[in-house]
C-alpha positions in Angstrom: 4.4 -4.2 -21.4 1.4 -3.3 -19.3 0.5 0.3 -18.5 0.4 0.5 -14.7 -1.5 3.9 -14.8 -4.6 2.1 -16.1 -4.8 -0.3 -13.2 -7.2 0.7 -10.4 -5.0 -1.1 -8.0 -2.1 1.2 -8.9 -4.2 4.3 -8.6 -5.5 3.3 -5.2 -2.0 2.3 -4.0 -0.7 5.7 -5.2 -3.4 7.4 -3.2 -2.5 5.4 -0.1 1.2 6.4 -0.4 0.3 10.1 -0.6 -2.1 9.7 2.3 0.4 7.9 4.5 3.1 10.6 3.9 0.5 13.3 4.8 -0.7 11.7 8.1 2.7 10.6 9.3 3.9 14.2 9.4 1.9 14.6 12.6 3.5 11.6 14.3 5.9 12.1 17.2 9.4 13.0 16.1 10.8 10.1 18.0 9.1 7.8 15.5 11.1 9.3 12.6 13.2 6.2 12.3 10.5 3.8 13.6 6.9 3.7 12.5 7.1 6.8 10.2 10.0 5.2 8.2 8.4 1.8 8.2 4.9 3.0 7.1 6.3 5.2 4.4 8.5 2.5 3.1 5.7 0.0 3.0 3.3 2.5 1.4 5.8 3.3 -1.4 6.5 -0.4 -1.9 2.9 -1.2 -2.9 2.7 1.0 -6.1 6.4 0.5 -6.8 6.0 -3.3 -7.0 2.9 -2.9 -9.2 4.9 -0.7 -11.5 7.8 -3.1 -11.6 5.5 -6.1 -12.2 3.9 -4.3 -15.1 7.3 -4.2 -16.8 7.8 -7.9 -16.6 7.2 -10.0 -19.7 6.1 -13.2 -18.0 2.8 -13.7 -16.3 4.5 -15.5 -13.4 6.9 -12.6 -12.7 4.0 -10.1 -13.0 2.0 -12.1 -10.4 5.0 -12.4 -8.1 5.4 -8.6 -8.0 1.7 -8.2 -7.3 2.0 -10.6 -4.4 4.9 -8.6 -3.0 2.8 -5.4 -3.3 -0.1 -7.1 -1.5 2.3 -8.2 1.3 3.5 -4.7 1.7 -0.1 -3.5 1.8 -0.9 -5.9 4.6 2.2 -4.9 6.5 1.1 -1.2 6.2 -2.4 -2.2 7.5 -0.9 -3.6 10.6 1.3 -0.6 11.2 -1.7 1.7 10.7 -3.6 -0.2 13.5 -0.5 -0.1 15.8 -0.1 3.7 15.2 -3.8 4.2 16.0 -3.6 2.2 19.2 -0.6 4.3 20.2 -2.7 7.4 19.7 -0.7 8.9 16.9 -3.6 10.0 14.7 -5.7 13.1 14.9 -9.3 13.5 13.9 -10.5 11.0 11.3 -7.1 10.3 9.7 -7.0 6.8 11.0 -10.4 5.8 9.7 -9.7 7.6 6.3 -6.4 5.6 6.0 -8.1 2.4 7.1 -10.9 2.7 4.5 -8.5 3.5 1.7 -6.2 0.6 2.6 -9.1 -1.8 2.8 -10.4 -0.7 -0.6 -6.9 -1.1 -2.1 -6.7 -4.6 -0.5 -10.0 -5.6 -2.1 -9.0 -4.3 -5.6 -5.5 -5.7 -5.5 -6.7 -9.0 -4.1 -9.3 -9.3 -6.9 -6.5 -8.6 -9.5 -4.4 -11.3 -7.9 -7.2 -13.8 -8.0 -8.0 -13.1 -11.6 -4.3 -13.4 -12.5 -4.0 -16.8 -10.7 -6.9 -18.2 -12.8 -5.2 -17.4 -16.1 
């Protein structure tokens, strides 16, 4: 079994989840069951799927969970942009989230590419 805590992709995904929870607190209350819920769900899905994939014995299953995590991350990236265009962010929160998500996409994408080669 792999130790998810040693993966940089997991560490970044965990940071993204914490960041999303923090910034969505300032969103309008009418978004509680809309974008807030969707963004939080997607942000938690990324590290959760990495953790679950690490428990799988087969390489194929591990890869599948990493792919699901990457899909959730891309979904979150879209939701972040939509929220920004709707004017829900204050200060530099949008750009802070954007840069952290992009960094996570790069690291997780590299991990996926390396897994596909083996």
